[in-house]
Backbone bond lengths (Angstrom), bond angles and torsions (degrees), N, CA, C in turn:
res aa  C-N    CA-C-N  psi(-1)  N-CA   C-N-CA  omega(-1)  CA-C   N-CA-C  phi
1 M - - - 1.461 - - 1.518 109.19 -
2 T 1.357 116.86 139.57 1.454 121.16 -178.66 1.514 111.04 -67.75
3 H 1.332 115.51 131.88 1.458 119.75 176.01 1.517 109.87 -72.48
4 R 1.306 116.90 132.11 1.445 121.04 -178.77 1.531 109.52 -100.95
5 N 1.298 115.60 121.00 1.457 122.08 175.44 1.518 107.58 -96.10
6 T 1.329 116.92 108.46 1.463 120.15 -174.68 1.520 112.10 -68.15
7 N 1.344 118.64 -12.27 1.459 120.85 178.39 1.525 112.30 -96.07
8 R 1.330 117.61 -1.00 1.461 121.14 -176.52 1.522 110.12 -103.62
9 I 1.329 116.46 128.21 1.456 122.15 176.42 1.526 108.11 -123.93
10 T 1.319 116.64 127.67 1.457 120.84 176.99 1.523 108.70 -91.04
11 I 1.320 115.90 126.69 1.459 122.02 -176.70 1.514 108.83 -111.62
12 Y 1.337 115.98 114.79 1.458 122.26 -178.78 1.531 110.97 -99.18
13 G 1.339 115.31 154.22 1.458 120.38 175.10 1.510 112.52 59.83
14 C 1.315 116.54 39.38 1.460 121.98 -171.89 1.529 110.42 -93.23
15 G 1.320 116.51 118.26 1.450 121.38 177.15 1.517 111.12 -75.51
16 P 1.332 117.42 164.79 1.472 120.74 -177.47 1.521 113.79 -57.27
17 D 1.347 117.58 -41.69 1.465 118.99 -179.18 1.524 110.87 -71.15
18 E 1.331 117.00 -34.21 1.458 120.01 174.61 1.523 110.50 -64.72
19 A 1.331 116.78 -42.75 1.468 120.99 -177.89 1.518 110.96 -60.47
20 V 1.325 117.15 -39.87 1.472 120.58 178.19 1.518 110.24 -58.99
21 L 1.325 116.24 -44.63 1.463 119.74 -178.55 1.524 112.16 -70.63
22 F 1.331 117.51 -40.49 1.467 119.40 177.35 1.528 110.31 -59.17
23 R 1.327 116.85 -43.44 1.472 119.87 -179.50 1.524 111.50 -69.50
24 E 1.326 116.54 -29.64 1.463 120.31 178.79 1.524 111.85 -74.54
25 L 1.350 116.66 -43.75 1.454 121.02 -171.14 1.527 113.55 -89.03
26 A 1.330 117.64 -31.81 1.465 120.84 -172.63 1.531 113.59 -59.28
27 P 1.342 120.41 -46.52 1.466 118.92 -177.20 1.526 113.10 -59.12
28 G 1.325 116.99 -39.89 1.460 119.85 -179.97 1.515 112.90 -66.43
29 L 1.326 116.97 -20.47 1.458 121.25 177.82 1.527 111.89 -100.09
30 G 1.332 115.61 6.79 1.465 120.11 177.33 1.510 113.72 73.61
31 V 1.329 116.98 32.27 1.467 121.47 -175.47 1.525 110.39 -118.87
32 Q 1.333 114.92 141.61 1.459 121.41 174.17 1.543 107.15 -103.43
33 P 1.342 118.76 106.63 1.464 119.39 -179.30 1.524 111.78 -84.68
34 A 1.322 115.88 133.29 1.462 121.82 171.69 1.519 105.82 -108.34
35 I 1.334 117.21 109.11 1.461 122.00 -166.12 1.529 111.67 -109.65
36 T 1.323 115.61 135.28 1.461 121.43 172.25 1.524 108.62 -139.03
37 D 1.330 115.75 144.43 1.466 118.59 177.33 1.520 111.91 -83.50
38 A 1.324 116.91 -8.41 1.465 120.59 179.84 1.526 110.15 -76.77
39 P 1.337 118.14 135.77 1.462 119.37 174.26 1.521 110.24 -66.96
40 V 1.309 116.18 152.32 1.453 119.72 -178.07 1.535 109.49 -64.73
41 S 1.346 115.06 137.92 1.459 121.21 178.16 1.519 107.96 -150.18
42 E 1.319 115.08 168.68 1.464 119.35 178.96 1.518 110.90 -58.99
43 A 1.343 116.96 -30.38 1.461 121.18 -175.07 1.523 114.01 -76.90
44 N 1.336 117.78 -21.04 1.469 117.99 -175.85 1.526 114.09 -119.90
45 T 1.324 116.61 19.91 1.467 118.34 -179.97 1.527 112.33 -69.38
46 E 1.354 117.14 -14.35 1.476 117.87 176.97 1.526 110.78 -64.20
47 L 1.328 117.72 -20.47 1.468 120.53 176.81 1.518 111.71 -64.23
48 A 1.327 115.81 -22.42 1.463 120.50 -179.45 1.519 112.91 -87.69
49 A 1.327 117.52 -3.39 1.467 119.90 179.37 1.528 109.47 -57.34
50 G 1.328 115.70 126.93 1.455 120.50 -177.60 1.506 113.42 95.88
51 S 1.315 117.42 -7.57 1.464 121.40 177.96 1.524 109.23 -112.34
52 R 1.306 116.05 126.52 1.457 118.02 173.56 1.531 110.65 -82.47
53 C 1.327 116.47 -22.83 1.466 121.64 -179.10 1.520 110.67 -117.93
54 V 1.325 116.23 140.01 1.451 120.69 172.73 1.521 108.52 -129.46
55 S 1.323 115.11 152.80 1.458 122.53 175.77 1.524 107.29 -115.45
56 V 1.343 116.85 131.02 1.461 120.27 -176.08 1.526 110.26 -126.94
57 G 1.332 115.70 155.15 1.455 120.99 174.72 1.514 110.86 -83.75
58 H 1.336 115.78 176.31 1.461 120.80 -176.02 1.521 112.97 -105.39
59 K 1.322 117.82 2.09 1.457 119.50 -170.56 1.526 113.54 -81.96
60 T 1.340 116.89 -21.58 1.462 120.31 -174.88 1.528 110.12 -123.34
61 P 1.340 118.50 127.29 1.466 120.26 176.82 1.528 111.14 -60.84
62 I 1.326 116.00 144.38 1.465 121.86 179.60 1.527 107.89 -104.32
63 T 1.314 116.47 118.59 1.462 121.32 -174.68 1.522 111.19 -78.43
64 H 1.334 115.08 164.61 1.464 120.12 175.47 1.529 110.65 -61.19
65 A 1.329 115.95 -38.94 1.465 119.57 179.44 1.528 110.92 -62.19
66 T 1.314 116.94 -39.11 1.467 120.28 177.77 1.512 110.68 -66.27
67 L 1.317 117.26 -41.44 1.468 120.38 177.98 1.526 110.74 -61.35
68 R 1.332 116.91 -42.36 1.468 119.25 179.10 1.529 110.62 -64.28
69 A 1.333 116.22 -39.68 1.466 119.90 179.47 1.528 110.84 -66.07
70 L 1.322 117.48 -38.35 1.468 120.51 175.83 1.523 110.18 -62.36
71 G 1.327 115.51 -41.99 1.460 119.04 178.16 1.519 111.80 -60.46
72 R 1.332 116.47 -41.94 1.475 119.72 178.58 1.527 111.37 -65.86
73 A 1.341 116.66 -27.28 1.467 120.07 178.63 1.522 112.33 -79.76
74 G 1.337 116.80 -4.25 1.460 120.31 177.63 1.507 114.82 99.72
75 V 1.326 117.39 8.01 1.464 120.49 -179.05 1.526 109.92 -77.61
76 G 1.330 115.61 133.84 1.456 120.44 178.08 1.515 113.03 -120.94
77 Y 1.342 116.49 -3.39 1.465 119.65 -174.84 1.524 110.27 -149.51
78 I 1.320 116.00 133.53 1.466 122.13 174.83 1.525 108.18 -120.21
79 S 1.303 115.97 123.46 1.460 121.67 170.83 1.515 107.53 -101.88
80 T 1.328 117.28 115.52 1.456 119.49 177.15 1.523 109.17 -92.61
81 R 1.320 115.79 129.82 1.465 120.32 -176.23 1.539 109.43 -81.70
82 S 1.314 114.37 60.77 1.460 121.70 -178.77 1.513 107.82 -161.01
83 I 1.324 114.59 164.57 1.460 119.26 173.75 1.525 109.99 -83.01
84 G 1.337 116.53 -37.00 1.463 120.70 -178.25 1.520 112.65 -82.93
85 Y 1.345 114.48 154.04 1.470 122.09 179.16 1.522 112.24 -111.52
86 N 1.326 118.95 3.87 1.458 119.13 -164.98 1.531 114.10 -68.62
87 H 1.332 118.16 -6.00 1.467 120.72 176.45 1.526 111.59 -92.88
88 I 1.341 117.18 0.69 1.469 122.12 -179.05 1.527 108.58 -132.60
89 D 1.324 116.63 135.07 1.459 121.08 172.34 1.527 107.07 -82.72
90 V 1.329 115.17 91.89 1.460 120.72 -172.67 1.526 111.44 -62.85
91 Q 1.323 117.00 -41.61 1.469 119.93 -179.12 1.521 111.09 -62.83
92 Y 1.329 116.49 -42.06 1.463 119.01 179.11 1.528 110.05 -65.19
93 A 1.319 116.83 -42.95 1.462 119.84 179.37 1.521 110.65 -57.66
94 E 1.325 116.07 -46.28 1.464 119.35 -178.94 1.525 111.63 -67.02
95 S 1.347 116.87 -29.78 1.467 119.82 179.39 1.528 111.86 -67.53
96 I 1.339 117.28 -22.41 1.471 120.38 177.96 1.532 111.41 -107.01
97 G 1.332 115.45 15.79 1.459 119.47 172.07 1.517 116.50 89.38
98 I 1.341 117.60 18.66 1.463 120.72 178.28 1.520 108.61 -114.92
99 F 1.333 115.79 120.68 1.460 121.32 179.51 1.526 108.62 -88.84
100 V 1.334 116.55 136.40 1.465 121.56 -177.69 1.526 109.29 -118.90
101 E 1.319 115.43 136.74 1.464 119.84 179.82 1.526 109.36 -142.05
102 N 1.324 115.46 146.16 1.460 119.77 177.45 1.525 109.69 -92.98
103 V 1.318 115.90 -178.73 1.466 120.35 176.22 1.519 108.75 -118.38
104 S 1.300 114.74 155.70 1.458 119.72 171.76 1.520 107.95 -104.81
105 Y 1.300 115.26 145.53 1.454 119.72 172.47 1.518 107.74 -143.38
106 S 1.300 115.32 168.61 1.454 120.02 -178.23 1.519 110.27 -49.74
107 P 1.332 118.05 124.63 1.468 119.44 178.19 1.523 112.32 -73.27
108 D 1.320 116.54 -7.35 1.460 119.71 -174.19 1.515 112.79 -65.95
109 S 1.340 117.20 -31.72 1.465 119.43 -179.75 1.520 110.29 -59.15
110 V 1.319 117.21 -52.06 1.471 121.24 -178.45 1.526 110.82 -71.80
111 A 1.327 116.89 -37.70 1.470 119.43 -179.45 1.524 111.36 -64.36
112 D 1.336 117.07 -43.75 1.467 120.05 177.58 1.525 110.58 -60.39
113 Y 1.319 115.70 -45.53 1.466 120.51 -177.79 1.525 110.74 -64.15
114 T 1.332 115.76 -38.58 1.459 120.20 178.61 1.521 110.95 -60.45
115 L 1.333 116.45 -45.27 1.468 119.42 178.58 1.526 111.03 -64.12
116 M 1.340 116.03 -36.90 1.458 119.01 176.93 1.526 110.53 -60.86
117 L 1.341 117.25 -45.46 1.459 120.72 179.42 1.531 111.16 -64.01
118 M 1.329 116.78 -39.81 1.464 119.52 177.55 1.528 110.57 -58.19
119 L 1.335 116.09 -48.71 1.459 120.55 -177.83 1.527 110.87 -64.53
120 M 1.348 115.87 -39.26 1.465 119.04 177.75 1.523 110.76 -64.77
121 A 1.334 116.75 -37.51 1.465 120.43 -178.94 1.524 111.34 -68.46
122 V 1.326 117.58 -44.69 1.468 119.04 -175.54 1.533 111.67 -74.64
123 R 1.352 117.37 -17.35 1.462 120.44 178.19 1.533 112.81 -107.37
124 D 1.337 117.41 7.76 1.474 122.37 177.29 1.531 111.00 55.26
125 A 1.320 115.26 45.64 1.471 120.92 -172.81 1.523 113.03 -63.94
126 K 1.329 117.70 -33.26 1.461 119.60 -178.89 1.529 110.44 -58.87
127 A 1.315 116.58 -49.68 1.463 120.36 -178.10 1.526 110.99 -66.06
128 I 1.334 116.74 -39.09 1.466 120.48 -178.62 1.524 110.83 -63.28
129 V 1.332 116.35 -47.36 1.458 119.98 -178.61 1.523 110.90 -65.50
130 R 1.331 116.66 -41.62 1.467 119.38 -179.85 1.524 111.28 -62.83
131 R 1.323 116.91 -43.85 1.463 119.26 178.93 1.529 110.84 -63.76
132 T 1.327 116.02 -42.84 1.462 120.11 -178.83 1.525 111.38 -63.86
133 D 1.336 116.39 -37.99 1.469 119.84 177.40 1.525 111.46 -60.86
134 M 1.337 116.70 -26.64 1.471 121.23 179.10 1.529 111.38 -95.94
135 H 1.361 115.71 12.25 1.466 122.77 178.25 1.529 112.90 66.35
136 D 1.329 115.23 27.72 1.463 120.39 172.27 1.519 106.78 -100.34
137 Y 1.336 116.49 104.74 1.459 120.88 -170.84 1.533 112.89 -102.81
138 R 1.334 116.62 16.95 1.460 119.48 177.49 1.522 110.60 -72.69
139 L 1.331 115.68 153.82 1.458 120.52 175.81 1.525 109.98 -73.30
140 S 1.329 115.21 156.87 1.467 120.27 177.17 1.525 110.18 -66.33
141 D 1.318 115.13 154.56 1.465 119.30 176.10 1.527 110.80 -65.77
142 A 1.336 115.94 -39.67 1.470 120.65 -179.21 1.527 109.84 -101.65
143 R 1.314 115.75 136.38 1.456 120.07 177.64 1.528 110.43 -76.44
144 G 1.322 115.92 154.66 1.453 120.64 177.52 1.517 111.84 -76.88
145 K 1.325 114.53 175.96 1.468 120.96 178.13 1.532 109.08 -114.28
146 E 1.321 115.73 162.69 1.456 121.89 176.71 1.523 109.00 -110.34
147 L 1.321 116.46 137.04 1.461 120.44 -176.64 1.523 112.36 -58.53
148 R 1.330 117.34 -33.77 1.461 119.15 -177.49 1.522 112.66 -63.07
149 D 1.347 116.42 -19.69 1.463 120.48 -179.62 1.527 112.65 -92.21
150 L 1.329 116.97 -0.61 1.460 120.74 -172.21 1.522 112.23 -109.29
151 T 1.317 114.50 157.84 1.466 121.97 169.21 1.519 107.19 -102.85
152 V 1.336 116.17 121.40 1.458 121.65 -176.28 1.528 109.16 -108.76
153 G 1.323 116.17 125.94 1.456 121.63 177.37 1.515 110.81 -100.36
154 V 1.323 116.15 125.23 1.469 122.39 -178.04 1.524 108.03 -108.74
155 I 1.333 116.48 115.12 1.464 121.27 179.23 1.524 108.14 -100.06
156 G 1.322 116.45 109.99 1.456 122.26 -175.70 1.514 109.56 105.80
157 T 1.334 116.56 113.04 1.466 120.68 -174.20 1.525 112.22 -115.34
158 G 1.345 116.22 30.72 1.465 119.90 174.17 1.517 110.76 -71.63
159 R 1.343 116.38 -157.57 1.462 119.85 -174.57 1.522 112.21 -61.63
160 I 1.331 117.35 -40.61 1.459 119.45 -179.38 1.527 110.51 -73.76
161 G 1.319 117.16 -46.21 1.459 119.72 177.69 1.518 111.87 -57.88
162 A 1.342 116.50 -40.94 1.471 120.50 178.80 1.525 110.74 -64.93
163 A 1.344 116.97 -39.30 1.463 120.32 178.93 1.530 111.10 -66.56
164 V 1.328 116.54 -35.96 1.465 120.00 175.82 1.523 109.84 -63.84
165 M 1.327 116.86 -44.40 1.465 119.44 -179.87 1.521 111.55 -64.31
166 D 1.326 117.59 -36.56 1.465 120.60 175.18 1.525 110.95 -56.44
167 R 1.319 116.25 -42.79 1.464 120.56 -179.47 1.525 111.55 -71.04
168 L 1.334 116.09 -39.19 1.463 119.49 -178.69 1.523 112.15 -63.35
169 R 1.328 117.19 -31.53 1.473 119.54 179.32 1.525 110.64 -58.68
170 G 1.328 116.33 -35.46 1.458 119.98 179.88 1.513 113.51 -66.52
171 F 1.334 117.55 -21.29 1.460 121.15 179.44 1.525 111.98 -89.05
172 G 1.329 116.12 -12.36 1.451 119.50 176.56 1.512 115.54 79.20
173 C 1.329 117.67 16.27 1.464 119.25 179.69 1.533 110.55 -84.02
174 R 1.310 115.55 163.77 1.461 120.36 174.10 1.527 108.54 -78.02
175 I 1.327 117.07 134.59 1.464 121.50 -174.81 1.527 109.48 -118.38
176 L 1.322 115.40 122.53 1.461 122.30 171.60 1.521 107.70 -110.40
177 A 1.326 117.61 149.67 1.464 119.84 -178.51 1.520 110.41 -141.23
178 H 1.336 114.18 149.70 1.462 121.02 175.21 1.512 108.69 -143.88
179 D 1.336 115.90 141.35 1.463 121.35 174.57 1.514 108.27 -145.48
180 I 1.350 115.67 140.03 1.466 118.67 179.89 1.526 111.05 -70.46
181 R 1.340 116.30 -19.23 1.457 120.64 175.89 1.526 108.83 -94.20
182 P 1.349 117.40 148.55 1.467 119.27 178.13 1.527 110.31 -61.73
183 V 1.324 116.00 135.10 1.460 122.10 178.94 1.521 107.78 -125.38
184 D 1.328 116.27 119.57 1.463 119.96 -178.70 1.523 111.70 -75.47
185 R 1.332 115.78 -47.68 1.462 120.06 -174.34 1.531 109.55 -133.99
186 P 1.323 117.56 96.60 1.467 119.05 -179.99 1.525 112.94 -73.78
187 G 1.344 116.43 -4.67 1.461 119.83 -179.93 1.512 110.84 109.15
188 P 1.326 116.81 164.80 1.464 120.37 -178.54 1.521 111.82 -66.27
189 A 1.331 114.73 149.81 1.466 122.62 175.51 1.522 112.68 61.07
190 V 1.340 116.95 29.67 1.461 121.81 177.77 1.520 108.68 -125.64
191 E 1.320 116.05 131.96 1.455 121.23 178.27 1.523 108.47 -104.06
192 L 1.327 116.73 117.23 1.460 122.37 -179.03 1.523 108.79 -89.39
193 I 1.336 116.88 119.14 1.467 120.60 -172.54 1.523 110.39 -140.02
194 P 1.342 117.84 165.95 1.472 121.16 175.43 1.523 111.44 -63.23
195 L 1.334 115.93 156.53 1.460 121.08 -175.36 1.529 112.07 -60.49
196 D 1.327 117.80 -45.19 1.465 120.01 -176.94 1.522 110.92 -60.00
197 E 1.328 116.80 -40.08 1.466 120.09 179.35 1.516 110.75 -68.49
198 L 1.322 116.68 -39.21 1.470 120.18 178.22 1.523 110.45 -59.72
199 L 1.322 116.85 -43.88 1.457 120.30 -178.53 1.529 111.08 -64.68
200 R 1.315 117.72 -40.03 1.469 120.90 -178.31 1.526 112.01 -68.20
201 R 1.330 117.18 -31.49 1.471 120.45 -171.94 1.522 114.14 -97.38
202 S 1.318 118.94 -14.90 1.466 121.32 -171.08 1.527 112.46 -87.56
203 D 1.338 115.07 139.70 1.457 121.06 170.33 1.519 111.04 -84.89
204 L 1.320 115.34 -28.40 1.470 122.24 179.45 1.520 107.86 -140.27
205 V 1.316 116.93 133.17 1.471 122.37 178.91 1.515 108.86 -118.02
206 T 1.339 116.11 131.72 1.462 121.32 178.08 1.524 109.50 -122.32
207 L 1.324 115.86 136.15 1.472 122.21 -172.64 1.529 111.31 -102.89
208 H 1.341 115.44 129.95 1.472 121.36 177.66 1.527 111.14 -142.61
209 A 1.323 115.92 33.41 1.465 121.79 -179.69 1.528 109.86 -96.95
210 P 1.331 117.91 151.62 1.463 119.99 173.61 1.516 110.53 -71.27
211 L 1.327 116.68 155.99 1.463 120.97 176.58 1.521 109.33 -91.08
212 T 1.320 116.35 115.15 1.455 123.28 177.27 1.527 108.03 -133.81
213 A 1.319 115.33 178.43 1.472 118.51 176.25 1.529 110.51 -60.55
214 Q 1.336 116.94 -31.98 1.455 120.89 -178.05 1.535 112.36 -77.23
215 T 1.350 116.70 -28.46 1.473 118.90 -176.46 1.525 113.04 -101.92
216 H 1.326 118.24 -1.48 1.467 120.60 176.88 1.534 109.08 -59.94
217 H 1.338 116.31 127.05 1.463 122.76 -175.58 1.527 111.12 54.36
218 L 1.325 114.31 42.11 1.469 119.87 176.07 1.526 110.12 -54.42
219 L 1.333 115.53 -41.78 1.468 119.98 172.58 1.522 107.92 -97.86
220 N 1.323 114.72 88.80 1.459 121.06 178.63 1.532 108.96 -95.92
221 R 1.314 116.84 -171.80 1.468 120.29 -177.35 1.522 111.55 -57.64
222 E 1.325 116.28 -43.57 1.468 119.93 -178.05 1.525 111.18 -63.64
223 R 1.337 116.38 -46.46 1.473 118.78 -177.09 1.526 111.52 -72.40
224 L 1.309 117.41 -35.75 1.469 118.68 174.78 1.525 109.83 -61.88
225 G 1.315 116.63 -32.75 1.452 120.82 177.92 1.512 113.68 -69.02
226 Q 1.324 116.72 -18.27 1.467 120.46 178.59 1.529 112.06 -81.43
227 L 1.331 117.20 -15.49 1.453 120.22 -178.29 1.527 110.68 -67.98
228 K 1.323 114.95 153.49 1.460 120.66 175.04 1.522 110.67 -59.13
229 N 1.304 116.83 149.07 1.461 119.91 169.37 1.531 108.30 -61.28
230 G 1.334 115.89 129.93 1.457 119.96 179.48 1.510 114.83 86.34
231 A 1.331 117.96 7.54 1.466 120.03 179.81 1.527 110.89 -70.44
232 L 1.326 114.86 160.96 1.460 123.14 177.73 1.520 109.60 -115.91
233 I 1.352 115.88 151.11 1.466 121.08 177.05 1.523 108.91 -125.99
234 V 1.334 115.28 134.76 1.465 122.05 173.50 1.525 107.43 -122.05
235 N 1.336 116.66 132.96 1.466 120.17 179.60 1.519 110.18 -134.21
236 T 1.337 116.47 112.37 1.463 121.71 173.51 1.524 110.41 -119.68
237 A 1.335 116.73 19.23 1.471 120.86 -176.48 1.522 110.43 -100.40
238 R 1.332 117.43 -87.17 1.457 122.77 177.87 1.516 108.91 -141.54
239 G 1.329 115.99 139.11 1.450 120.67 -173.71 1.512 114.31 -60.34
240 A 1.332 116.64 -39.27 1.462 120.21 -173.89 1.522 113.24 -75.58
241 L 1.337 118.30 3.13 1.462 119.72 170.18 1.527 110.59 -67.10
242 I 1.337 116.15 -20.32 1.458 121.45 -178.89 1.523 109.47 -117.32
243 D 1.324 116.80 136.06 1.460 122.45 171.74 1.524 107.10 -73.71
244 T 1.330 116.90 107.17 1.463 121.05 -172.70 1.517 112.28 -61.21
245 D 1.320 118.05 -43.84 1.465 120.57 -179.20 1.522 110.72 -59.77
246 A 1.335 115.65 -42.65 1.464 119.53 179.93 1.525 110.92 -67.65
247 L 1.335 116.63 -36.97 1.463 120.35 178.61 1.524 110.65 -64.58
248 V 1.334 116.47 -45.40 1.468 120.28 179.71 1.530 110.57 -58.65
249 K 1.312 117.38 -43.69 1.465 120.71 -179.33 1.530 111.11 -64.42
250 A 1.330 116.50 -40.00 1.469 119.84 179.48 1.518 111.36 -66.65
251 L 1.325 116.98 -34.41 1.465 121.19 177.86 1.529 111.07 -74.36
252 E 1.335 116.33 -42.70 1.465 120.08 -179.34 1.524 111.74 -64.37
253 S 1.328 116.25 -34.94 1.463 120.46 -178.57 1.523 112.52 -76.37
254 G 1.324 116.29 -15.70 1.455 120.44 -178.24 1.511 114.14 89.27
255 R 1.343 117.89 0.00 1.467 119.87 177.44 1.521 110.82 -62.29
256 L 1.331 116.27 -40.96 1.454 120.42 173.77 1.519 108.45 -101.55
257 S 1.326 116.05 141.34 1.464 118.28 -176.69 1.519 112.45 -88.40
258 G 1.335 117.55 -12.22 1.453 118.10 177.69 1.512 113.02 170.83
259 A 1.331 114.63 172.83 1.463 121.55 178.18 1.525 108.68 -150.31
260 A 1.316 115.44 146.81 1.463 122.47 174.23 1.521 106.39 -127.01
261 L 1.334 116.81 114.15 1.457 122.48 -168.01 1.518 110.49 -124.84
262 D 1.326 115.91 118.04 1.463 119.90 172.46 1.520 110.41 -92.41
263 V 1.303 117.21 -11.18 1.468 123.49 178.99 1.521 108.01 -134.97
264 V 1.333 115.66 143.86 1.464 120.74 -176.97 1.522 108.74 -139.59
265 E 1.294 116.07 139.58 1.463 121.42 177.01 1.527 109.60 -56.25
266 G 1.339 117.02 130.27 1.450 121.10 -179.78 1.517 114.48 81.02
267 E 1.319 117.45 18.82 1.474 120.85 -178.97 1.524 112.98 -71.68
268 E 1.327 117.62 -19.29 1.457 121.86 -176.10 1.531 110.64 -57.72
269 G 1.310 115.81 132.09 1.454 121.24 -179.69 1.520 113.51 84.06
270 I 1.322 116.88 -6.23 1.465 121.65 178.26 1.522 110.04 -112.98
271 F 1.329 116.03 -58.85 1.453 119.28 176.70 1.530 109.90 -63.36
272 Y 1.308 115.59 143.08 1.474 125.92 -177.12 1.524 112.69 79.64
273 A 1.333 117.49 4.61 1.466 120.34 177.27 1.530 109.54 -117.33
274 D 1.331 115.67 152.02 1.462 121.34 174.49 1.525 107.95 -83.94
275 C 1.307 116.63 104.58 1.465 121.23 -175.17 1.526 112.34 -107.73
276 R 1.318 117.41 20.41 1.471 119.49 -176.83 1.520 112.18 -62.29
277 D 1.324 116.94 -32.08 1.463 120.20 -178.37 1.527 111.92 -112.20
278 K 1.346 115.62 21.88 1.459 120.12 -177.70 1.522 109.88 -121.82
279 S 1.306 114.68 156.82 1.456 120.95 175.29 1.529 108.90 -85.93
280 I 1.318 116.53 128.31 1.466 121.06 179.15 1.521 108.23 -96.04
281 E 1.319 116.12 123.51 1.461 121.01 -173.37 1.523 112.94 -87.11
282 S 1.325 117.15 -14.81 1.462 119.87 -178.14 1.524 110.27 -77.60
283 K 1.315 116.33 101.12 1.463 120.35 -179.85 1.523 111.27 -65.76
284 G 1.343 115.26 -33.70 1.460 118.81 179.47 1.514 111.94 -63.54
285 L 1.329 117.11 -46.17 1.463 121.18 178.10 1.519 111.09 -61.47
286 L 1.327 116.64 -45.99 1.461 120.36 -179.00 1.529 111.36 -60.82
287 R 1.327 116.52 -42.14 1.466 119.24 -179.83 1.521 111.12 -67.20
288 L 1.328 117.09 -41.12 1.463 119.96 178.54 1.528 110.42 -59.53
289 Q 1.329 116.57 -41.75 1.457 119.23 -178.29 1.531 112.04 -70.77
290 E 1.322 116.89 -24.99 1.465 120.32 177.90 1.525 111.69 -72.61
291 L 1.315 116.98 -30.32 1.461 120.36 -174.49 1.530 110.25 -69.28
292 P 1.312 118.16 131.15 1.466 120.37 -176.39 1.520 114.32 -68.56
293 N 1.348 116.84 -19.04 1.462 120.35 -177.21 1.536 112.24 -103.25
294 V 1.330 116.93 19.23 1.471 120.97 178.90 1.518 109.13 -124.11
295 L 1.312 115.92 128.12 1.459 122.38 176.07 1.524 108.16 -108.82
296 V 1.324 117.08 126.59 1.465 122.15 -179.55 1.525 109.18 -121.44
297 S 1.325 116.80 132.26 1.466 121.64 171.64 1.528 107.97 -127.70
298 P 1.346 118.50 156.64 1.472 121.23 -167.10 1.530 115.09 -89.57
299 H 1.340 116.58 64.84 1.466 121.93 174.98 1.534 110.67 51.69
300 T 1.314 114.40 58.44 1.460 120.01 -172.94 1.524 113.50 -119.57
301 A 1.327 118.37 3.69 1.463 120.64 -175.04 1.528 112.29 -59.15
302 Y 1.312 117.41 -34.83 1.470 122.03 -177.15 1.523 112.73 -77.41
303 Y 1.324 117.95 -9.46 1.463 123.82 -161.50 1.532 111.69 -84.12
304 T 1.326 116.38 75.19 1.462 121.59 174.87 1.529 109.27 -128.80
305 D 1.322 115.75 160.39 1.460 119.39 179.92 1.520 111.79 -64.88
306 H 1.329 117.40 -37.45 1.468 120.74 -179.37 1.531 110.46 -65.79
307 A 1.332 115.91 -46.40 1.461 119.77 -179.91 1.527 111.11 -63.82
308 L 1.333 117.08 -36.28 1.460 120.02 179.66 1.522 110.96 -64.17
309 R 1.310 116.41 -44.78 1.467 118.91 179.75 1.529 110.82 -62.34
310 D 1.338 116.48 -42.81 1.466 119.95 175.97 1.524 111.02 -57.78
311 T 1.336 116.13 -44.95 1.461 121.55 -176.21 1.523 111.32 -62.49
312 V 1.326 116.61 -48.02 1.463 120.47 -178.11 1.527 110.48 -65.04
313 E 1.310 116.51 -47.59 1.465 119.95 -178.11 1.523 111.36 -63.06
314 N 1.338 116.64 -42.71 1.465 119.59 -178.18 1.520 112.12 -72.71
315 S 1.322 117.99 -28.73 1.460 119.90 175.64 1.525 110.18 -65.31
316 I 1.325 116.68 -44.34 1.468 120.54 176.83 1.526 110.21 -63.51
317 T 1.330 116.15 -46.92 1.467 120.95 -177.92 1.520 111.57 -60.43
318 N 1.330 116.72 -40.80 1.467 120.09 179.07 1.525 111.38 -62.87
319 C 1.336 116.13 -40.29 1.464 119.60 177.98 1.523 110.67 -63.33
320 L 1.323 116.90 -43.34 1.468 120.58 179.77 1.527 111.26 -64.63
321 E 1.327 115.98 -38.51 1.463 119.38 178.92 1.528 110.32 -66.11
322 F 1.330 117.31 -38.58 1.465 120.31 175.85 1.529 109.93 -60.49
323 E 1.323 116.93 -44.16 1.464 120.15 179.84 1.526 111.01 -62.59
324 R 1.331 117.09 -40.24 1.464 119.17 179.24 1.511 111.35 -63.86
325 R 1.350 115.79 -39.48 1.465 118.89 179.96 1.509 112.38 -69.00
326 N 1.322 116.44 -24.64 1.467 120.41 -173.38 1.522 112.79 -121.56
327 Q 1.314 117.08 27.73 1.459 119.90 -174.03 1.526 112.93 -67.04
328 H 1.315 118.15 -19.46 1.468 119.53 179.80 1.523 112.19 -102.79
329 V 1.356 115.52 4.03 1.470 118.23 -178.44 1.524 110.11 -81.78
């Protein structure tokens, strides 16, 4: 039987900046980090031998076969360095004795980025920057809008959604909110309403809901059709919250005036890779990027130094807390 070192944590898919922080923080917390830049897979689970806890990144889906191999290596806990779980079948993991937990980090990274995308969308920043790069310094035919004149619908009122609403209050816009979970106090100057009503009344909709079986294609063809003519969509949560084909059609028809997307359905294997000399198979992504009124960025809203430090520290802390809860197991 593999000896389990309760002070050893295997860290998979670890980038260079993450590795620096793991090596800096782990000794002070009494942890021996075993670090690899390779994402966890069935082929490299032997690296976890001796570790009851592993820390994994969110960029690569973890298969059932990999989970079973981790279990055979003695792993009982996975800390994913992300807020979302959609790259792991949590129920299956727990059915084979592996507990999975996410990390929390400052919501400000994503909230700041969300506001940036909103402002870029309402001022048509993509077209302005592209024209300026080509030395075309004429003003746009259409004038931009000001957030204070808009009604903004926030779908998802967790830590990130709440941080977005905090920022929106400073702009003086009307704020509508919806969450599938009961919310007692969405905060001052926020009207909590059903989703259908939010879609009908909002000039701009921003998504901050987790991706689950219930929220997959939350904005489908029918719900996109409920939006105001000329509405804008911002998504910094998960790409599959929106039906991409339906979104493209709504944008092409002119019903929606634009979208700013930090996440896109089918981004896996594309985002975070250098694809300049590769063929991209996602027709939806390619079409979105072709549209002049759509801004796409590669799932980077979370990518700040503050959020990274929170993520690394909380991943270690979560592993230690699991060990404390199970020290006699």
